[in-house]
C-alpha positions as CSV (number, residue, x, y, z in Angstrom):
1,M,-48.3,-53.5,16.6
2,D,-50.4,-54.5,14.3
3,A,-49.5,-54.5,10.5
4,R,-51.0,-51.5,9.9
5,Q,-49.3,-49.4,12.4
6,A,-46.1,-51.4,10.8
7,L,-46.9,-50.1,7.4
8,A,-47.6,-46.3,9.1
9,D,-44.4,-46.6,10.8
10,M,-42.5,-47.4,7.8
11,V,-44.1,-44.5,5.1
12,M,-43.2,-42.1,8.2
13,K,-40.0,-43.1,8.6
14,S,-39.5,-43.4,4.6
15,M,-40.7,-39.8,4.2
16,N,-38.0,-38.7,6.3
17,V,-35.3,-40.2,4.6
18,V,-36.7,-38.7,1.2
19,H,-37.0,-35.2,3.2
20,K,-33.0,-35.3,4.5
21,S,-32.3,-36.8,0.7
22,A,-34.1,-33.7,-1.0
23,L,-32.2,-31.1,1.4
24,A,-29.0,-32.8,1.0
25,L,-29.0,-33.2,-2.7
26,S,-30.5,-29.9,-3.4
27,G,-27.8,-27.9,-1.2
28,G,-30.5,-26.9,1.3
29,R,-32.8,-25.4,-1.4
30,L,-35.9,-28.2,-1.7
31,G,-37.4,-29.1,1.1
32,R,-36.6,-26.1,3.3
33,D,-40.3,-25.0,3.8
34,V,-43.6,-27.5,3.4
35,M,-46.7,-26.6,3.3
36,G,-45.7,-23.2,4.6
37,M,-44.2,-24.3,7.5
38,T,-40.2,-24.2,8.1
39,A,-39.0,-27.7,7.9
40,V,-36.7,-29.0,10.8
41,E,-34.4,-31.5,12.0
42,L,-35.3,-32.6,15.7
43,H,-31.9,-34.4,17.2
44,T,-33.2,-36.1,20.3
45,T,-31.6,-39.3,22.2
46,G,-33.4,-42.6,22.6
47,R,-35.2,-43.3,25.4
48,T,-34.0,-47.1,25.3
49,S,-30.6,-46.6,23.1
50,G,-29.1,-44.0,24.2
51,K,-28.2,-42.9,20.6
52,R,-29.1,-40.0,19.0
53,R,-31.8,-39.4,16.8
54,S,-33.1,-37.8,14.1
55,A,-36.6,-36.9,12.7
56,M,-37.6,-34.1,9.9
57,L,-40.7,-31.9,11.2
58,T,-42.5,-29.1,10.3
59,A,-42.6,-26.0,12.9
60,P,-46.3,-23.9,12.6
61,V,-44.4,-21.5,14.7
62,Y,-41.0,-20.8,13.9
63,E,-39.5,-17.7,16.0
64,P,-36.1,-17.0,17.3
65,D,-36.2,-18.2,20.4
66,R,-39.7,-20.7,20.8
67,V,-39.8,-23.1,17.8
68,V,-43.6,-25.0,18.2
69,L,-43.4,-28.7,17.1
70,V,-46.8,-30.8,16.8
71,A,-46.3,-34.7,17.6
72,S,-49.4,-35.6,15.4
73,K,-48.0,-38.8,13.9
74,G,-50.5,-38.2,11.3
75,G,-53.3,-38.6,13.8
76,D,-52.1,-42.3,14.7
77,D,-53.3,-43.1,18.1
78,R,-49.7,-43.4,19.2
79,D,-46.9,-40.6,20.0
80,P,-44.2,-40.3,17.7
81,D,-40.9,-42.0,19.1
82,W,-39.1,-38.6,18.9
83,Y,-42.0,-37.0,21.2
84,R,-41.1,-40.0,23.8
85,N,-37.7,-39.4,23.7
86,L,-37.5,-36.0,24.0
87,V,-40.2,-36.5,27.0
88,A,-37.1,-38.7,28.3
89,D,-34.9,-36.4,28.0
90,P,-35.8,-32.6,27.0
91,D,-31.9,-31.6,25.9
92,V,-32.6,-31.8,22.0
93,E,-30.7,-30.4,19.2
94,L,-32.6,-28.5,16.4
95,T,-30.8,-28.3,13.0
96,V,-32.5,-25.6,10.4
97,A,-30.9,-24.1,7.4
98,G,-27.6,-26.5,8.3
99,T,-27.2,-24.3,11.5
100,T,-27.5,-26.7,14.5
101,R,-28.5,-25.3,17.6
102,P,-29.5,-27.1,21.2
103,M,-32.7,-26.6,22.5
104,L,-35.0,-27.7,25.4
105,A,-38.5,-29.5,24.9
106,H,-41.1,-29.0,27.0
107,T,-45.0,-30.3,26.0
108,A,-47.3,-27.5,25.8
109,D,-49.7,-27.3,29.5
110,A,-53.1,-26.9,28.9
111,T,-53.1,-23.3,28.9
112,E,-50.2,-23.0,26.7
113,R,-52.2,-25.6,24.2
114,A,-54.9,-23.8,24.1
115,E,-53.3,-20.6,22.9
116,L,-51.0,-22.1,20.6
117,W,-53.5,-24.4,19.1
118,P,-55.6,-22.2,17.0
119,V,-52.4,-20.6,16.0
120,V,-51.1,-24.1,14.7
121,V,-53.9,-25.2,12.9
122,K,-53.7,-22.0,11.3
123,A,-50.4,-22.5,9.7
124,Y,-52.0,-26.3,8.8
125,D,-55.2,-27.4,8.6
126,G,-54.6,-31.0,8.5
127,Y,-53.9,-30.9,12.3
128,G,-57.1,-30.2,12.8
129,D,-57.8,-33.0,11.1
130,Y,-55.4,-35.0,12.8
131,Q,-56.8,-34.3,16.4
132,R,-60.5,-35.2,14.8
133,R,-58.5,-39.3,13.8
134,T,-57.5,-39.5,16.8
135,T,-58.7,-40.2,20.8
136,R,-55.6,-39.0,22.2
137,Q,-54.7,-35.1,22.3
138,I,-52.2,-34.4,20.2
139,P,-49.3,-33.1,21.9
140,V,-47.9,-30.0,21.5
141,V,-44.1,-28.9,21.9
142,V,-42.5,-25.5,22.7
143,L,-38.8,-25.5,21.7
144,T,-36.6,-22.7,23.6
145,P,-32.9,-21.9,23.1
146,R,-30.3,-23.9,26.0
């Protein structure tokens, strides 16, 4: 990992800490919605450590029986750690507004991604910019209740 990637990772982790802190300190009033999307906390199992890991994310699609996440990492050429963790173990948990529920994650296949990508970009056009910034196809993740 080069210095640029290390700095990007540090910034992303810092943003997670700030977001979690804002939610906690405000009793859930600040940071519930980000750029018009529902803020969620995804809990995965670390693929090498086996420890519980958490990431604050936005859900461009948030429905009772389906939540869609985007593994963009801001257009980085690497997949985010949370995504690599859920690929290794798709049994995850999702916390929204203080309620945690078990979910099952899968990466959208080509057909499902083609259906979801326009919806994702409509929710936040920055995802389109992220896709143009990288050569990897940014994964779209679908969570359903377990």
